[in-house]
C-alpha positions as a printed NumPy array, in Angstrom:
array([[ 47.447,  -1.643,  12.704],
       [ 46.712,  -5.437,  13.227],
       [ 43.182,  -4.704,  13.75 ],
       [ 42.474,  -3.174,   9.866],
       [ 42.294,  -6.457,   8.413],
       [ 39.473,  -8.101,  10.513],
       [ 37.549,  -4.724,  10.301],
       [ 38.036,  -5.138,   6.439],
       [ 37.371,  -8.783,   5.924],
       [ 34.182,  -9.266,   8.237],
       [ 32.116,  -7.092,   6.466],
       [ 33.004,  -8.494,   3.241],
       [ 32.636, -12.108,   4.583],
       [ 29.279, -11.229,   6.19 ],
       [ 28.114,  -9.763,   2.767],
       [ 28.906, -13.026,   0.999],
       [ 27.323, -15.016,   3.514],
       [ 24.443, -13.183,   3.169],
       [ 24.315, -13.684,  -0.572],
       [ 24.849, -17.298,  -0.047],
       [ 22.306, -17.902,   2.276],
       [ 19.943, -15.731,  -0.128],
       [ 21.194, -17.998,  -3.172],
       [ 20.407, -21.37 ,  -0.922],
       [ 16.925, -20.345,   0.229],
       [ 16.291, -19.245,  -3.539],
       [ 17.01 , -22.627,  -5.083],
       [ 15.421, -24.322,  -2.216],
       [ 12.077, -23.052,  -2.812],
       [  9.818, -24.719,  -5.115],
       [ 10.05 , -23.694,  -8.822],
       [  6.802, -22.15 ,  -8.74 ],
       [  7.255, -20.162,  -5.65 ],
       [ 10.753, -18.583,  -6.552],
       [  8.931, -15.399,  -7.796],
       [  8.556, -14.527,  -3.991],
       [ 12.197, -14.509,  -3.327],
       [ 14.31 , -13.752,  -6.87 ],
       [ 17.891, -14.479,  -7.13 ],
       [ 20.252, -11.604,  -6.307],
       [ 21.351, -11.01 ,  -9.483],
       [ 17.726, -10.335, -10.82 ],
       [ 17.353,  -7.441,  -8.63 ],
       [ 19.086,  -5.004, -10.295],
       [ 17.418,  -5.866, -13.808],
       [ 14.258,  -5.183, -11.828],
       [ 15.145,  -1.932, -10.74 ],
       [ 15.548,  -1.309, -14.483],
       [ 12.22 ,  -2.601, -15.81 ],
       [ 10.123,  -1.57 , -12.976],
       [ 11.471,   1.801, -12.135],
       [  8.313,   3.656, -12.179],
       [  6.509,   1.382,  -9.967],
       [  9.308,   1.226,  -7.603],
       [  9.45 ,   4.821,  -7.518],
       [  5.718,   5.144,  -6.64 ],
       [  6.144,   2.667,  -3.859],
       [  9.314,   4.178,  -2.446],
       [  7.688,   7.692,  -2.48 ],
       [  4.605,   6.368,  -0.905],
       [  6.834,   5.181,   1.824],
       [  8.574,   8.23 ,   2.284],
       [  5.38 ,  10.244,   2.757],
       [  4.035,   8.   ,   5.174],
       [  7.502,   7.951,   7.076],
       [  7.367,  11.792,   6.95 ],
       [  3.636,  12.062,   8.273],
       [  4.277,   9.66 ,  10.805],
       [  7.443,  11.177,  12.042],
       [  5.527,  14.88 ,  12.244],
       [  2.727,  13.51 ,  14.153],
       [  5.327,  11.864,  16.575],
       [  6.948,  14.996,  16.926],
       [  3.75 ,  17.124,  17.161],
       [  2.585,  14.689,  20.015],
       [  5.638,  15.013,  21.925],
       [  5.956,  18.514,  21.976],
       [  2.223,  18.982,  23.047],
       [  2.824,  16.39 ,  25.824],
       [  5.861,  18.64 ,  26.804],
       [  3.88 ,  21.636,  26.897],
       [  1.207,  20.137,  29.13 ],
       [  3.905,  19.013,  31.701],
       [  6.076,  22.195,  31.773],
       [  5.295,  24.922,  34.175],
       [  6.834,  27.998,  34.39 ]])
């Protein structure tokens, strides 16, 4: 099982690198533009204080995705029914 260490370590290191880049970009931005990309430790607090707005936005996204999927499936079935001959 010599392969288990890299399989465990690589995702952890990738996550830490991602967070490090996020912090670096956040602090490299001008002070008045940092609201565009909040620091990672501010994100969980935003879920608590803006839960209703985030839920509404997420539900709109889910509805749009389901409608798009349904339309794509219906279109695909329609095109299949036109090309299949008994």
